N, C-alpha and C positions, 0 to 999 in steps of 0.2 A: 578512627578506624578504616581501615582498607576496604574499600568496596570490595563489594563478592560480585560475580559474573551475573548475569541479569537473565534468565529465559524469558522470552514471549510465551503466552499461551492461548490455545486455539480457544473459538468459542464455545462456550458451555452449550451454549442450545443446542448444538448439533452432537455434543457427548454422550453417547450412550451405548447402551449393551453391544449395539452394531456396528456402531462408527468408531469405538474406544481403541480397537489395534492399530486404527490409520491415526487415530490422534496421537497415539503413543509413537509411531514411526515418525510423524511430525515433529513430535515434541522432542525425539532424539536429533534428528536434524537440524535443530534452531538449538542443541548446546551448545556452551559455549568452548573455544577452542584455546584459549589461555585462561589460566587460573590466576586468582587473584595475589594480591602482593602481601602473603600471609608472611607472620613471622613467629618464630619463639615456639614454646607449647605451654598449655592454660586450661583451665577446667571451666567447664560451663554447666550452669544449674538453671533450671526452669523451675521459679517459683512464687509465682504471684499472690497475692492474698495471706491473712494472716495464718489461716492454716498450713497452707503452704511454707511458709517464712519460719513458722516453729521445723517445720521437721529439717529444712535447709538450714538454720543455725545447728540444728545437732550434725547434720553431714559437714558442714565447714569447719566444726569445732572439732569432729572426730579425725577428718583430714589433719588438721594442723596438731593433732594431737600424735598422729601416726607419724608425725614429721615431714610432711608434705608441704612444699614452699613453692609449688607453681602459684602463678597470680590466677581468680577465680571470679567468674562473673557471673552474678544472677540476674536472667532475665526475666522480667515480668510483662503483661501484656500493655498495662496504662499507668497513669501518674497514682490513682485511686488504688492501684494494689501493693507499693511500696509506698511510706511516709517516711519522714526525716528519721525518726525516732530509730527506724529500723535500721535505716541506712548507719546512721552514727552508730550502732551497735555492730554493725558488721565491716565496717572500715579500719578498726585498728586490725580484723582479722586478714586483710589484704584482699578485700571482697569490693568489687565495682557494679555496683547495680546499672542495669541497662532497659532503657524502656523502650521495647519492641515498636512501638506504635511511632517513637519518634525515629528510628531507624528503617521504621516502612516508610517513612516519607521519601527516603533516599531510593529503597527498595522496594518498590510496591508490591504486594502479595494480595491476591483475591480472597484469600481466607485465613484467616490467623488467629486460633482458639488454642485451648489448651495443647492438645496433641500436637496440632502444625507448628506451634512456636519452636518444638524442638528441634527440627530441619532449620528452620528461619534462623534460631539461635545457633548452629552448628555454621550455616553458611557463611553467616555474616559475622561473626565473631572472629577479632584480629588474628587470633592463632593458627599457626600452620598443623601444628601434632596437638589433638585438643580430645579430651575426654568429657563426653557428656555424663553426667550423673542426674537422676531422677532425685528430686528434692528429698524423698523418704526411703533413699538408700543408704546405707551404714557401711563406710568402707572400714575394714578392719586391721589393714596395712596401707602403708605409703604405696598408692596406684602407682606412683611416677614410673616404677621398674618395667610397666607393661611396654613402655615407647622403646624399651631398649632388648625386649625380646626377638628371638629370633625370627617369629611369627609376625611381629610388626613391621620388621625389619625386610620381610620377604612379600609384604602382601601393601602393608599402609593402612590395612583394616582390619580390627578385631570385633566381631559382633558375639554376642553370647545367645545361648540356646532357649527355647522357651518349652513348656510342656509338648504343647502338639507339635502336630504335623500337618500340613495340607493334604489333605486328600487330593487323590487325580480328578475326580470330578467336579473338584471345587473351579467356579468359573474366573478365577482371577487368573489363571495360567492360559488361557484362551485368549481374555482380555488384554493381557500386557503383551501378548506375543512370547512367553518363557515356558521351554519345556519342562512339562511336569519331572520334577526331582524328589524322591523318599528321603528328606532331608530335615531337620527341627524348622520350627519356625523361630523367628530371633525376640528376644525379649529385651527390649530397649531402654533398658533401665541403667543400661550404661554401655556405651558407643567409645570405641578409642579410634581415630580417624589422622590420616594423614591429608590434609585436604588438597595439597596441590597434586598428588598422584590421585585421587578417589573424587575430583570435583566434577567430574562427567555424572559419574552414578548420584552424588550428593545434590546436583543439581537436579536432576531426574527424579528423585525422590521428593524435593523442593516439588516440582511440578504434581507429583502426587496428590502431595497434601493443600496443594492450592486448589485442587480439583477433589477434596475431602467429601464433598456432599455427593461424589459418584462412587469414588473410589471405595469410602469407607462402608459402602453397603456390600461389598466384594472381602472386603478383609476388616481386622479387628484395628481400626485406628492405624498409628504410625509405623507401629513395628513393621509391618508386613510391607509397607514401601520401601523400607531399606532393602528387604531381602529382595522384593520383584525388580528393584534400580539395579541393583549390582549384578543379578544373576540376567538381568534382559540386555546388559552391556558386557556380559562375559567378565567381568571385575574380580579380580581374586579376592578374597577375604581369610580370615583366620580365625577358629572356634574352637573353643576348649573341649576336650571330647565328654569331660564329666558335666553330665547334665545337674539340672538344680537337686539340692538338698533340700526336701520341702522341712521347715518347721511351721507351726501355727500361725496362719496369717504371714509366714513371710517365705520368699524366696532367697534360697543363698547361693552364690555364684562364685566358682572358683578360675584359679589361672589354669596356667598350661601342665601343671605339675600335679594338677589336682586338688592344691591349697586352697580354700576358702578365703575370698578376697573383698564379698561385699555381702551384705545382709540385705535384700529389697524387703522393706516391713512395708507391702503394697497394701496388704489389708488391716492395718493396726497404727494407723498413721499417729505420731505425738501427737498428746494433748495435754494442758495445763489442767484437763479435769480428770486425773487418773490415767495410766497405762497399764493394760494387762501384762502381766509378767508371761515370757516364752521361754519354756523349756529349751536350752541348747543355745539360745539368743547370745551371742558373744558380748561382751563388753557394755553388756545392759545398764549396768550400776554406771559407768561414765556418762552414758548418756541420759539418764536420768539427773544426775550433777550438772549437766547442761540445762538441762530444762529448769531446774531450780535456780540457776542462776539468772534467766529470763524473767521468771516470775515478778522479782519487783519492780521492771519495766511494763508489765502488762497491758498496765491501763493507759500507757502512751499508744501502744500499741493497737488495742483493741475498744469498742464501746462496748464490748459485752460487759452485764452485771453480773454476780453472783451473791447470792443471799447470805447474809450474815446478820445476827440478832442485834449488832452493835449499831445505836442510833435509831431504831425502829420504834413505830409506835405500837401500843399494847394489840390493835386488833390487826397490825400485820404481822407481830410475833404468833398471835394465835393462829392466823390463815398458816401460816409456814408450819407450825407444830401439828397441825390437821394433814398438812399433805406428808411431812417426815413421819408421821405416826400410821399412816394407810398404804395400803398395797392399790395399785389403779390401774385401770384401762385406759390405754392411751389410742384414741381411736381416730382413725385419718376415714372420712365419710368416703364412700365407693373404692377405698385403697386397702387399708388392712387395720388390725386390731393387735394389739401386744401390751402385756402386762409393763408395768414402770413404778419404779422406786426414786424418789427424793431424797439426795443424801443431806444431811445436816450441815455439809458445806458448801451449798449452792450448787453441786453437780447431781446430773442423772446419774442412777446407780442402774438396774437390772431395766431393760428397756433404752438404753442409749444408742444414739446412732449417730452419724457425723452431723445431723442437724440439729439433734436433740442431745444436749451437751450439759449446759448450765440450764440455772432456772434463778427466778427472782422475783419477790414478791412487791408491788409498788402499788400506789394508790394516784389513779388518773382521773380527774376531774371528782365524783362524789363514788367512783367505783373502786374496788381492789382489784388488780389484776394481777394474772400471772403471765410471766414473760419466759418463754421457752427459748432457749438461743445455742447457737452453732459458735463456734469458734469466734467467729468474728462478725455474725449479723441475728438480727432476731427472726427468731423461724415463726412463730406465731405469739399472740398476746390472748389469753381468755380471761373471761369473767366470768364469777360464779352467780350461777343460777337459783332459785327457791330449792331446787330437788339436790342441791348440793354437786350439781353435773357444772364443772368449767367448762365452759362453750366458748369459740372464736373461729377461726380461720388462718391458715397460714399467710404471711406476709407476701412471699411470692411464688415463683415456680408454678405450682397448679393451685394454690389458692383455695385448696379444697375445706373444707368444714371440718374441725377440730372439737373431738371434746376428751373431758378427761373425766371420767367414772369411777368411784369408788369400787375396788373390786368385789365390796360385799352389799352393792345396790342390787336389791330385787330385780330381776330381769321386767323389764315395761316401763320403770320407774321412770319419770320425765319432767321436763320444766317448760312444760306448754304444749309439746309436739311428743309424739309417740315414738319411742328410742327403743328398736331392736336391739339389743346388746346380745351378742352370743360370746361367753365367756370363753377367752382365747385358749385356755387350758382344760377343754372338756374332754370327755372321754376320748372321743374321735381323733381330736389333736395329739393327745397321748398316746394314742395307739400308732398314728401315724408316725409319729417321731419316732416312737421306740422300734418300727419297722425302718424307717430310714436309718437311723443310726447302727441296728443291730447288723446289717448284711452290706457286700458291697452291691452298689448298684451300675448300670451303663446309663450312661447319658449320651443320647442318641440325637444329633443332628441332621433330620431327615433330608437325604441328598447331597450332605456334607460329608459326615466324619462321625466316629462313636468313639467314647473312650469310656472304662471306667471311671465311677465316682465315690467318692466316700463322704459321707455327711456326718462330721464330726459333732458331738453333742455341744459342745459350745459356739454351735453357729456358722462355723468356719466350715468352707470344703479344704478337705485334707487333698488325696492323691484326686487328680483330674481338675484341679482349679485352674484357671486361668484368670486372665484379666477380667473378663467379662462374666466371670463366674468364679466368685471369691467367698461369698456367705449365701446362707438360705433362712427360710423361715415359714413354718406351719404354721396358716390360722384357716377360721373358718368364716363366710363371707356369705350373707344372702341362704345360705343353708350349704354351700358347695366350700370342700375341703380344698384348699388351694395351698401350692408349694410355690415361693415364690426364692426365686436364684436372683443375688444381688452381685453387680460389680460394688467398686467403691463407693458411689453415688448415687444410684440408680439401680431400678429394676431392669434386668437382662430379659424375665422370662417369668411368666407365670402359668402355673400348668393346673388344672383341674387332676384331681384321681377320678380316673373311671372305674367302672364295674369290673372289668379285667385287672383291675391292682397295678396299671398302668397309668402313669400321671404326663398327660398331655396340655399342649398349648402351643405358643411358637413366641419369638423374638419377640420383645416391644421394639427395636429399633436394628439400624443397619441391615444384614438380610434378610429378616423377618422371616427366618426360616421355621418349618414345623420341629417342635422339639418334645422327644420322649423320656421318659425316665423309669427303669423297670430294674427291679433284682436281678443281677448278673446271671443268675442260676435259671430266669424263667423263660430266656429266650436262645436259643443259637446263635 
């Protein structure tokens, strides 16, 4: 692999809102003057871990189905994210797996996580002309032609539009020294670059991502690091005029003729545990067939187990039948509650989320335990108490207490401690859901921007969705009526319903700005 230019980084201890513009000027002065020895064309996909491997499997197979013959590199963060079975499955498809931590030994990077790896992989891949694809992106044509377009020949860079536009009041303009422009944000699920012509803005974007613990408080992840880097250096780029065509949980992007070429399934990632059918999603059946081909290998890819009655003891079967036959309330203490159904095939039906996809019943020592799992890890292990409640704790992240309570259990029933359970589908919640789904709303990030937002009955956000606002949920907690707005993996903001009918709260991460949601007709 040809070495890419390395960019020294100023000391973070003095990188703050006051000194940021000075840091940017210093970083630009240290940009490499000579491009790396990159050759040929290729595709880069970042897809570490079981969940993203499944998405990448579909993406790669769809590329080959469309006739794409370009070499493909699949980048992952460390050796634990891709095992030998995954490599052996990808090799016949012309895919090389790249461990970013090994490359990092030659090309140090201050921070290298899920978003940061995209610029790192672009910069350090061996390809001169490279197409970056998110793992959950589904190409519906062979994208090789993009490198032959006049727009690519003229600029050496193609970016695609996101839903939003950075408001003139956003701090990022002043911090980076970029003059405000009324133009779309970048959606980085697909990027086409000629690195020899673009190595300076790409290197600057890499610097932004190396200091993501500062810059991500002012922008949404990696995508605007490209935008700011290209504009700061006055580097040209092309962007198709047609904006995103929205499908449920999916963003469709187009070529310069307005034809659909990518379907970015960013809020409905592929799963072996069942996939929602998306109206208008092209070539969905082919994608599902590729998932079926992978199913026989799944036990070698992930340690996750799914319930099946075969070979089970009578008490395990009885416990499983009780789970399958009832409606439950899944309560994460101090966080949220939601209805949950357990399907007979070992998958979670209603109430499933990224961390709650599969279930199994096992005996640990003397106790039966219920394991609730994601695609690739154990989320929580619950033990049944005398009162019929399953109780335990998340195994990672917040490690909060978890209870699984029969929905028909009388309020106040407990197993030794008082349980204050508020039924998630109470009249208040139903009324709030009806109000949210019955009219268009305005989503206002106070001091940043405002945009229309449509709350779909399926729990996805339609118009107005962005990377950090993909799905929603209403629930009650300690007498408060709450609206949670989620990205793919975590809560973006938790909003309380005020007496004036406005939902108010703030972002949980990044900018932590105040947020209001209100009916579009209620304010000017």
